[in-house]
NUDO-876457 format. One record per residue (C-alpha): residue in one letter; chain; y, z, x. Coordinates in Angstrom, 3 decimals, always signed. Each point is the difference from the previous one (the first is absolute). Layout:
<kedos>
KEDO aa ch        Y        Z        X
KEDO  A  A        Y        Z        X
...
</kedos>
This chain:
<kedos>
KEDO aa ch        Y        Z        X
KEDO  M  A  +89.825  +70.649  +97.077
KEDO  K  A   +1.407   +1.590   -2.814
KEDO  V  A   +1.327   +3.444   -0.404
KEDO  A  A   +0.046   +1.827   -2.941
KEDO  F  A   +1.679   +2.979   -0.454
KEDO  Y  A   -0.030   +3.950   -2.599
KEDO  T  A   +2.846   +2.865   +0.930
KEDO  L  A   -0.276   +3.158   -2.757
KEDO  G  A   +2.949   +2.386   +0.425
KEDO  C  A   +4.263   +0.165   +1.182
KEDO  K  A   +1.971   -2.043   +0.933
KEDO  V  A   -1.118   +0.025   +3.493
KEDO  N  A   -2.783   -0.899   -0.553
KEDO  Q  A   +0.946   -3.262   -1.861
KEDO  N  A   +2.118   -0.438   +3.551
KEDO  E  A   -2.837   +0.449   +1.477
KEDO  T  A   -2.169   -2.383   -0.858
KEDO  G  A   +2.971   -2.809   -0.696
KEDO  A  A   +0.160   +0.156   +4.217
KEDO  L  A   -3.727   +0.470   +0.442
KEDO  A  A   -0.114   -3.362   -2.544
KEDO  Q  A   +3.236   -1.690   +2.312
KEDO  L  A   -1.887   +1.032   +3.006
KEDO  F  A   -3.448   -1.285   -0.593
KEDO  Y  A   +2.003   -3.718   -1.495
KEDO  E  A   +2.249   +0.324   +3.309
KEDO  N  A   -4.451   -0.419   +1.743
KEDO  G  A   -1.310   -3.338   -1.746
KEDO  F  A   -1.227   +2.138   -3.986
KEDO  E  A   +1.294   -1.242   -2.854
KEDO  P  A   +0.026   +2.340   -2.866
KEDO  A  A   -2.854   -0.475   -2.197
KEDO  P  A   +0.488   -1.227   -3.842
KEDO  D  A   +0.783   +2.952   -2.407
KEDO  G  A   -3.845   +0.905   -1.553
KEDO  G  A   -1.116   -2.796   +2.262
KEDO  E  A   -2.580   +0.470   +2.784
KEDO  A  A   +1.084   +1.104   +3.667
KEDO  D  A   -1.291   -0.028   +3.948
KEDO  V  A   +2.070   +3.379   +0.374
KEDO  Y  A   +0.422   +3.771   -2.555
KEDO  I  A   +2.160   +1.831   +0.582
KEDO  V  A   +0.600   +3.741   -1.658
KEDO  N  A   +3.405   +1.846   +0.564
KEDO  S  A   -1.679   +3.283   -1.004
KEDO  C  A   +2.001   +2.899   -1.916
KEDO  T  A   -1.577   +3.873   -0.148
KEDO  V  A   +3.059   +1.557   -1.946
KEDO  T  A   -3.016   +0.260   -2.720
KEDO  A  A   -3.966   -0.016   +0.863
KEDO  G  A   +0.727   -3.206   -2.616
KEDO  G  A   +1.338   -2.379   +2.538
KEDO  D  A   -2.701   +1.331   +1.780
KEDO  K  A   -2.236   -1.789   -2.423
KEDO  K  A   +1.818   -2.806   -0.879
KEDO  S  A   +0.176   -0.918   +3.506
KEDO  R  A   -4.033   +0.598   +0.093
KEDO  Q  A   -0.432   -2.402   -2.953
KEDO  W  A   +1.900   -2.195   +1.242
KEDO  L  A   -1.365   -0.932   +2.864
KEDO  R  A   -3.258   +0.637   -1.843
KEDO  R  A   +1.016   -3.082   -1.402
KEDO  A  A   +1.493   -2.326   +2.148
KEDO  K  A   -3.921   +0.101   +2.094
KEDO  R  A   -1.275   -1.152   -3.361
KEDO  R  A   +1.995   -3.017   -0.218
KEDO  N  A   -0.097   -0.515   +3.875
KEDO  P  A   -2.583   +1.652   +1.610
KEDO  G  A   +0.119   -1.644   +3.226
KEDO  A  A   +4.192   +1.387   -0.332
KEDO  V  A   +1.508   +2.332   +2.569
KEDO  T  A   +0.997   +2.830   -1.575
KEDO  V  A   +3.013   +2.518   +0.670
KEDO  L  A   +0.853   +3.362   -0.894
KEDO  T  A   +2.789   +1.541   +1.599
KEDO  G  A   +2.649   +1.925   -0.586
KEDO  C  A   +0.884   +4.129   -1.154
KEDO  F  A   -3.983   +0.188   -1.233
KEDO  P  A   -1.704   -0.638   +2.729
KEDO  Q  A   +2.661   +1.627   +2.364
KEDO  A  A   +0.036   +3.577   -2.243
KEDO  F  A   -3.876   -0.131   -0.928
KEDO  P  A   -1.448   -1.818   +3.315
KEDO  G  A   -3.688   +1.394   -1.601
KEDO  E  A   -0.136   -1.260   -3.657
KEDO  A  A   +2.521   -3.761   +1.148
KEDO  L  A   -3.249   +0.093   +2.953
KEDO  A  A   -2.714   +0.166   -3.234
KEDO  V  A   +1.490   -3.111   -1.452
KEDO  E  A   -3.354   -2.324   +1.194
KEDO  E  A   +2.498   -3.148   -1.876
KEDO  A  A   +2.323   +0.223   +2.928
KEDO  D  A   -0.688   -1.318   +2.741
KEDO  I  A   +3.228   +0.989   +1.939
KEDO  I  A   +1.915   +3.400   -0.337
KEDO  T  A   +4.114   +0.944   +1.464
KEDO  G  A   +1.603   +2.449   -1.220
KEDO  S  A   +3.706   +0.409   -0.933
KEDO  G  A   +1.095   -1.626   +3.527
KEDO  A  A   -0.082   -2.472   +2.226
KEDO  R  A   +0.542   -2.704   -2.505
KEDO  R  A   +0.208   -2.972   +2.369
KEDO  R  A   -3.509   +1.468   +1.349
KEDO  V  A   -1.622   -1.611   -3.368
KEDO  L  A   +0.532   -3.907   +0.852
KEDO  D  A   -1.552   +0.849   +3.591
KEDO  N  A   -3.428   +1.797   -2.089
KEDO  V  A   -0.317   -2.398   -2.303
KEDO  L  A   +0.357   -2.945   +2.237
KEDO  R  A   -2.447   +2.520   +2.642
KEDO  F  A   -1.762   +0.373   -2.691
KEDO  L  A   -0.517   -3.416   -0.706
KEDO  Q  A   -1.111   -0.633   +3.980
KEDO  E  A   -2.717   +1.981   +0.406
KEDO  G  A   -0.680   +1.721   -3.800
KEDO  G  A   -1.063   +4.236   +0.430
KEDO  R  A   +2.209   +2.527   -2.768
KEDO  I  A   +3.227   +1.459   +1.726
KEDO  V  A   +1.463   +2.535   +0.262
KEDO  D  A   +3.301   +0.886   +1.097
KEDO  I  A   +1.515   +2.434   -1.849
KEDO  A  A   +3.291   +2.221   +2.621
KEDO  P  A   +0.493   +3.690   -0.411
KEDO  H  A   +3.870   +0.132   -1.217
KEDO  E  A   +2.187   +0.945   +3.404
KEDO  K  A   +3.330   +1.987   +0.380
KEDO  S  A   +0.941   -2.056   +2.055
KEDO  E  A   -0.772   -2.850   -2.013
KEDO  R  A   +2.575   -2.465   -0.833
KEDO  F  A   +0.974   -2.399   -2.431
KEDO  E  A   -1.726   -3.076   -0.139
KEDO  E  A   +1.473   -3.527   -0.303
KEDO  L  A   -1.489   -1.599   -1.595
KEDO  P  A   +0.725   -4.400   -1.144
KEDO  M  A   +3.061   -0.421   -2.942
KEDO  E  A   -1.278   +0.602   -3.347
KEDO  R  A   +0.845   -1.222   -3.469
KEDO  L  A   -0.598   +0.261   -3.265
KEDO  E  A   +1.779   -1.442   -3.169
KEDO  G  A   +0.848   -3.767   +0.349
KEDO  H  A   +3.897   +0.045   +1.586
KEDO  T  A   +1.365   +3.175   -2.230
KEDO  R  A   -1.042   +3.815   +1.839
KEDO  A  A   -0.834   +0.357   +4.174
KEDO  F  A   -3.082   +2.722   +0.301
KEDO  M  A   +0.933   +1.143   +3.226
KEDO  K  A   -2.294   +4.148   +1.155
KEDO  I  A   +2.718   +1.739   +2.331
KEDO  E  A   -2.026   +3.365   -0.305
KEDO  D  A   -3.938   +0.863   +0.709
KEDO  G  A   -1.448   +3.390   -0.383
KEDO  C  A   +1.168   +3.206   -1.646
KEDO  N  A   +0.623   +3.597   +1.885
KEDO  R  A   -0.489   +1.987   -3.367
KEDO  R  A   -3.272   +1.316   -1.910
KEDO  C  A   +0.116   +0.243   -3.505
KEDO  A  A   -2.845   +1.838   -1.535
KEDO  Y  A   -1.563   -2.802   -1.605
KEDO  C  A   +0.579   -3.080   +2.720
KEDO  V  A   -2.284   -1.263   +2.499
KEDO  I  A   +2.459   -2.964   +1.180
KEDO  P  A   +1.720   +2.124   +3.001
KEDO  R  A   -3.960   +0.120   +1.253
KEDO  A  A   -0.569   -4.226   -0.482
KEDO  R  A   +3.249   -0.303   +0.539
KEDO  G  A   +1.135   +1.785   +3.126
KEDO  S  A   +3.890   +1.865   +0.950
KEDO  V  A   +3.577   -1.410   -0.103
KEDO  R  A   -0.480   -3.649   +1.707
KEDO  S  A   +3.432   -1.949   -0.716
KEDO  R  A   +0.668   -3.477   +0.875
KEDO  A  A   +2.789   -1.019   +3.035
KEDO  E  A   +2.945   -1.072   -1.005
KEDO  E  A   +0.383   -3.414   +1.207
KEDO  S  A   -3.175   -0.661   -1.139
KEDO  I  A   +1.505   +0.738   -3.502
KEDO  L  A   +2.973   -2.098   +0.159
KEDO  G  A   -1.675   -2.872   +1.695
KEDO  E  A   -2.225   -0.162   -3.009
KEDO  L  A   +2.777   -0.245   -2.653
KEDO  A  A   +1.888   -2.520   +1.501
KEDO  A  A   -2.773   -2.167   +0.431
KEDO  L  A   -1.181   +1.554   -3.862
KEDO  A  A   +3.718   -1.163   -0.914
KEDO  K  A   -0.156   -4.033   +1.705
KEDO  G  A   -2.861   -0.069   -1.845
KEDO  G  A   +1.707   +0.405   -3.100
KEDO  Y  A   -0.726   +3.661   -1.572
KEDO  A  A   +2.632   +1.507   -0.655
KEDO  E  A   -1.097   +3.866   -1.011
KEDO  V  A   -2.281   +2.066   +2.213
KEDO  V  A   -2.467   +2.920   -1.119
KEDO  F  A   -0.070   +2.790   +2.432
KEDO  S  A   -3.152   +1.847   -0.069
KEDO  G  A   -2.434   +2.456   +1.967
KEDO  I  A   -2.205   +2.804   -0.386
KEDO  N  A   +2.514   +2.455   -0.088
KEDO  L  A   +3.090   -1.740   -0.012
KEDO  S  A   +3.023   +2.299   +0.003
KEDO  S  A   -2.186   +1.588   +3.399
KEDO  Y  A   +1.228   -3.718   +1.976
KEDO  G  A   +1.759   +0.776   +2.834
KEDO  R  A   -0.770   +3.587   +0.570
KEDO  D  A   -2.749   -0.575   +3.560
KEDO  T  A   +2.313   -2.283   +0.863
KEDO  G  A   +3.638   +1.641   +0.005
KEDO  T  A   +1.323   -2.168   -3.058
KEDO  D  A   +0.014   +0.323   -3.664
KEDO  L  A   -0.659   -2.366   -3.452
KEDO  A  A   +3.931   -0.063   -0.720
KEDO  E  A   +0.548   -1.217   +3.541
KEDO  I  A   -2.097   -2.954   -0.053
KEDO  V  A   +1.102   -1.110   -4.180
KEDO  E  A   +3.627   +0.171   +1.744
KEDO  K  A   -0.737   -2.870   +2.952
KEDO  A  A   -2.759   -1.440   -2.623
KEDO  A  A   +3.284   -0.967   -1.818
KEDO  Q  A   +0.640   -1.467   +2.648
KEDO  V  A   -1.087   -2.850   -0.019
KEDO  P  A   +0.766   -3.198   -1.565
KEDO  G  A   -0.721   -1.504   -2.775
KEDO  I  A   -2.648   +3.508   -1.344
KEDO  R  A   +1.786   +0.915   -2.381
KEDO  R  A   -2.373   +2.518   -2.181
KEDO  I  A   -1.825   +3.066   +1.947
KEDO  R  A   -2.286   +1.732   -1.941
KEDO  L  A   -1.768   +3.354   +1.301
KEDO  G  A   -3.673   +0.664   -0.928
KEDO  S  A   -1.030   +3.702   -0.494
KEDO  L  A   +2.661   +2.586   +0.933
KEDO  E  A   -1.173   +4.557   +0.355
KEDO  P  A   +2.973   +1.381   -2.260
KEDO  D  A   +0.169   +2.472   +2.262
KEDO  L  A   +0.583   -1.928   +3.424
KEDO  M  A   +3.122   -2.042   -1.523
KEDO  T  A   +2.780   +2.384   +0.726
KEDO  E  A   +3.170   -0.619   -0.915
KEDO  E  A   +1.718   -1.627   +3.369
KEDO  M  A   -3.145   -1.994   -0.721
KEDO  I  A   +0.981   -0.645   -3.491
KEDO  A  A   +4.054   -0.263   +1.130
KEDO  R  A   -0.544   -2.639   +2.694
KEDO  M  A   -2.372   -2.283   -1.929
KEDO  A  A   +2.641   -0.412   -3.544
KEDO  R  A   +2.427   -1.393   +3.039
KEDO  V  A   -2.613   -2.967   -0.050
KEDO  P  A   +0.512   -2.683   -2.865
KEDO  A  A   -3.239   -1.832   +0.628
KEDO  L  A   -1.978   +3.942   -0.490
KEDO  C  A   -1.384   -1.189   -3.307
KEDO  P  A   +0.020   +2.829   -2.207
KEDO  Q  A   -3.878   +0.206   -1.609
KEDO  F  A   -1.370   +3.098   +1.747
KEDO  H  A   -3.826   +1.178   -0.081
KEDO  L  A   +0.751   +3.782   +0.505
KEDO  S  A   -3.701   +1.497   +0.201
KEDO  L  A   -0.755   +2.896   -2.362
KEDO  Q  A   -3.829   +0.538   -0.863
KEDO  S  A   +1.545   +2.692   -2.085
KEDO  G  A   +2.437   +1.239   -2.380
KEDO  C  A   -0.990   +3.538   +0.099
KEDO  T  A   +0.628   +2.391   +3.070
KEDO  E  A   -2.810   +1.969   +0.439
KEDO  T  A   -2.285   -3.328   -0.664
KEDO  L  A   +2.175   -1.424   +3.681
KEDO  R  A   -0.867   +3.809   +1.542
KEDO  R  A   -4.049   -0.096   -0.839
KEDO  M  A   +0.596   -3.816   +1.053
KEDO  R  A   +1.757   +0.592   +2.911
KEDO  R  A   +3.510   -2.143   -0.060
KEDO  V  A   +2.603   +1.609   +1.954
KEDO  Y  A   +2.548   -0.058   -2.823
KEDO  T  A   +0.520   +1.731   -3.890
KEDO  A  A   +0.486   -2.233   -2.860
KEDO  G  A   +3.446   +0.832   -0.058
KEDO  Q  A   +0.454   -0.903   +3.845
KEDO  Y  A   -0.740   -3.214   -1.090
KEDO  A  A   +2.624   -0.247   -3.143
KEDO  E  A   +2.298   +1.163   +2.706
KEDO  V  A   -0.533   -3.292   +1.367
KEDO  V  A   -0.403   -1.837   -2.817
KEDO  E  A   +3.569   +0.845   -0.678
KEDO  K  A   +1.251   -0.696   +3.528
KEDO  L  A   -1.124   -3.083   +0.445
KEDO  R  A   +1.928   -0.507   -3.862
KEDO  A  A   +2.699   +1.231   +1.123
KEDO  A  A   +0.259   -2.678   +3.931
KEDO  F  A   -1.642   -3.256   -2.311
KEDO  P  A   +1.427   -0.046   -4.309
KEDO  R  A   -2.864   -2.496   -1.091
KEDO  A  A   -2.603   +2.637   +2.289
KEDO  V  A   -3.427   -0.630   -2.014
KEDO  F  A   -3.163   +1.369   +0.473
KEDO  T  A   -3.886   -0.626   +0.393
KEDO  T  A   -1.977   +2.511   +0.960
KEDO  D  A   -3.922   +1.445   +0.556
KEDO  V  A   -1.717   +2.140   -1.915
KEDO  I  A   -3.859   +1.688   +0.321
KEDO  V  A   -0.884   +1.834   -3.282
KEDO  G  A   -3.451   +2.795   +0.002
KEDO  F  A   +0.159   +1.158   +2.820
KEDO  P  A   -1.305   +2.722   +0.411
KEDO  G  A   +1.400   +3.567   -1.495
KEDO  E  A   +1.702   -2.278   -2.073
KEDO  T  A   +1.108   +2.028   -3.472
KEDO  Q  A   +0.677   -1.779   -3.444
KEDO  A  A   +3.736   +1.251   +0.830
KEDO  E  A   +0.050   -0.889   +3.304
KEDO  F  A   -0.926   -3.664   -1.051
KEDO  E  A   +2.634   +0.425   -2.384
KEDO  E  A   +2.334   +0.750   +2.519
KEDO  S  A   -0.196   -2.779   +1.582
KEDO  M  A   -0.373   -1.978   -2.969
KEDO  A  A   +3.606   +1.154   -0.957
KEDO  F  A   +1.454   +0.008   +3.756
KEDO  V  A   -1.397   -4.400   -0.820
KEDO  R  A   +2.459   +0.007   -2.479
KEDO  K  A   +3.258   +2.350   +1.433
KEDO  I  A   +0.058   -2.654   +3.534
KEDO  G  A   -0.510   -3.061   -2.733
KEDO  F  A   -2.427   -1.692   +2.626
KEDO  L  A   +0.259   -3.875   -0.092
KEDO  K  A   -3.327   -0.148   +0.424
KEDO  V  A   -3.035   +2.358   +0.968
KEDO  H  A   -3.842   -0.753   +1.276
KEDO  V  A   -1.459   +2.926   -1.873
KEDO  F  A   -3.352   +0.699   +1.815
KEDO  S  A   -2.264   +2.205   -0.778
KEDO  Y  A   -2.091   +2.343   +3.020
KEDO  S  A   -2.382   -1.103   +1.898
KEDO  R  A   -1.584   +2.106   +1.620
KEDO  R  A   -1.097   -0.656   +4.696
KEDO  E  A   -1.488   +1.493   +1.523
KEDO  G  A   +0.678   +1.255   +3.358
KEDO  T  A   +3.416   +1.336   -1.747
KEDO  P  A   +1.086   +3.387   -0.628
KEDO  A  A   +0.495   -0.835   -3.754
KEDO  Y  A   -3.733   -0.883   -0.417
KEDO  D  A   -1.037   +3.436   +0.799
KEDO  M  A   +2.744   +1.885   -2.494
KEDO  P  A   -1.959   +1.496   -3.168
KEDO  D  A   +1.476   -0.923   -3.765
KEDO  Q  A   -1.170   -3.967   +0.126
KEDO  I  A   +1.205   -1.517   -2.891
KEDO  D  A   -2.611   -1.966   -1.737
KEDO  E  A   +0.298   -3.698   -0.042
KEDO  A  A   +0.599   -0.595   -3.365
KEDO  E  A   +2.897   +2.330   -0.221
KEDO  K  A   +1.617   -1.673   +3.081
KEDO  A  A   -0.413   -3.659   -2.041
KEDO  R  A   +1.776   +1.292   -2.985
KEDO  R  A   +2.394   +1.931   +1.609
KEDO  S  A   +0.515   -3.411   +2.040
KEDO  H  A   +0.493   -1.348   -2.869
KEDO  R  A   +2.698   +2.151   -1.493
KEDO  L  A   +2.227   -0.649   +2.809
KEDO  Q  A   -0.598   -3.264   +0.019
KEDO  A  A   +1.323   -1.101   -2.977
KEDO  E  A   +2.627   +2.547   +0.266
KEDO  A  A   +0.794   -1.887   +3.666
KEDO  D  A   +0.007   -2.936   -1.847
KEDO  A  A   +2.375   +0.832   -3.353
KEDO  V  A   +2.548   +1.787   +2.237
KEDO  R  A   +0.048   -3.328   +2.280
KEDO  A  A   +1.374   -1.792   -2.904
KEDO  R  A   +2.413   +2.422   -0.697
KEDO  V  A   +1.508   -0.200   +3.154
KEDO  I  A   -0.090   -4.120   +0.666
KEDO  A  A   +0.946   -0.198   -4.025
KEDO  G  A   +3.062   +1.941   +1.865
KEDO  M  A   +0.885   -2.665   +2.220
KEDO  E  A   +0.227   -3.050   -3.710
KEDO  G  A   +3.538   -1.707   +0.935
KEDO  R  A   +0.560   +1.490   +3.837
KEDO  P  A   +0.622   -2.830   +3.075
KEDO  V  A   -2.524   -0.321   +2.741
KEDO  E  A   -1.160   -2.150   +2.121
KEDO  V  A   -3.841   -1.311   -0.009
KEDO  L  A   -1.560   -1.100   +2.535
KEDO  L  A   -2.706   -3.400   -1.254
KEDO  E  A   -3.485   +0.513   +0.629
KEDO  K  A   -1.936   -1.803   -1.827
KEDO  P  A   +0.516   -3.496   -2.237
KEDO  V  A   -1.716   -0.229   -2.893
KEDO  N  A   +1.238   -3.590   -0.518
KEDO  N  A   +2.965   -2.218   +1.552
KEDO  T  A   +2.551   +2.233   -1.724
KEDO  L  A   -1.245   +3.208   -0.602
KEDO  F  A   -0.893   +3.259   +2.323
KEDO  T  A   -0.766   +3.237   +0.661
KEDO  G  A   +1.722   +2.229   +1.717
KEDO  Y  A   +0.972   +3.407   +1.255
KEDO  T  A   +2.999   +1.673   +0.059
KEDO  R  A   +1.181   +2.751   +2.663
KEDO  E  A   -0.961   +2.412   -1.902
KEDO  Y  A   -3.365   -1.824   -0.294
KEDO  V  A   +0.813   -0.542   -3.761
KEDO  P  A   -3.315   -2.890   -1.151
KEDO  V  A   +2.717   -2.913   -1.459
KEDO  L  A   -1.069   -3.521   -1.443
KEDO  L  A   +2.767   -2.018   -0.082
KEDO  K  A   +1.590   -4.243   +0.083
KEDO  A  A   +0.985   -0.862   +3.297
KEDO  P  A   +0.467   -4.275   +0.006
KEDO  G  A   +1.226   -1.079   +3.229
KEDO  H  A   -1.352   +3.295   +1.635
KEDO  R  A   -2.845   +0.168   +2.732
KEDO  Q  A   -3.108   +3.176   +0.629
KEDO  G  A   +1.231   +2.137   +2.196
KEDO  G  A   +3.204   -0.876   -1.043
KEDO  I  A   +2.438   +3.132   -1.087
KEDO  V  A   +2.291   -0.428   -3.378
KEDO  H  A   +2.390   +2.198   -2.659
KEDO  A  A   -0.997   +1.142   -2.896
KEDO  V  A   +0.389   +1.649   -2.319
KEDO  L  A   -3.534   +2.307   -1.991
KEDO  G  A   -0.525   -0.886   -2.995
KEDO  A  A   -2.820   +2.464   -1.808
KEDO  F  A   -3.187   +1.000   +0.685
KEDO  D  A   -3.231   -1.116   -1.913
KEDO  G  A   -2.348   +2.948   +2.551
KEDO  T  A   -0.873   -3.094   +2.668
KEDO  R  A   +3.598   -0.955   +1.171
KEDO  C  A   +3.293   -0.728   -0.786
KEDO  A  A   +1.887   -2.684   -1.757
KEDO  A  A   +3.291   -0.818   +2.406
KEDO  A  A   +2.482   -2.683   -0.342
KEDO  L  A   +2.281   -1.617   +3.264
KEDO  A  A   +2.752   +1.169   +0.100
KEDO  E  A   +3.042   -1.932   -0.993
</kedos>
């Protein structure tokens, strides 16, 4: 039988879909061809915005039209956070939440044998533990993405994720190190740690993120470690100092911002000011001379004045981010921000989003242009032909270079050239 997956949302969702796919393939299912018909359709949903819920419903409707006899599964954050709305999706034969991912396969097999709609949404509990899933691989033999944490204990005004994901749960150290050893043996030189609130790793088990980074770097064959999204207030001086002593750690930090205006941050119920964020950036730059920063920014949050927006945009210029993901605020039922006064109209949010993204792109071009001539280490990710590869530096700068005699997944030394707006030209170091 053929199975097709559709993933919405964050890297964690993508990791989990990969693990689900591996679970299905190990049990006799085959991947459906791109755009081809499948016997089982599984959507791994995101519920950060109402638009994500809509996309999940639309995909399932298309799946049923393509093959009315197929088994359709709605899983992930949408059903977990809004079970009533998920149950109303008539096109879904099986509805499960964001926990017990392994039961998705069991439920599909049960449906194939017995028929009848299956609803399997278990509420999150404080005693809940991290769910181990099969090894998940992405992007060929280049970078491996590893989920090491789930859940979030914070209550930001705009966010429904704690409701969908539950409290912080950390993956066991021995499990992480065992998988890293297997990944290195399989040819992976770089691993990316991900989580819903990655900075909180170990807070439930008596360890911390710095410790697992230190131990991961000792696994033979793992040459680069990259971190997912980090909370600035949890990047303590001790954690920064310890991480700086790990040569394998890439100096690219996705430091969550959301707004560069302190007043907006307070309404968002974030726990730091713009000034405190800037201080963390400076500490990281002092510890990692080549540190670069990526982030997310929300525009049009309730009450954001034009002056506050301009302040946020100026902050983006001040920090000099390598890359910024700009999002228009999406009003989400079930969050405190949903009922806040002074909601911004959609046209104004779109205007601000366009302005900030254009400014962020200009900052990115300046930051990368300043690296021209720099010696770098490049992970060869995708071959364009026998000698030409695309890849990424440790600082997450995309490059294009000729590397005759080298293979995908290898790491080479190069020198950065000019940036064309998409990638940097690079040449192998002599």
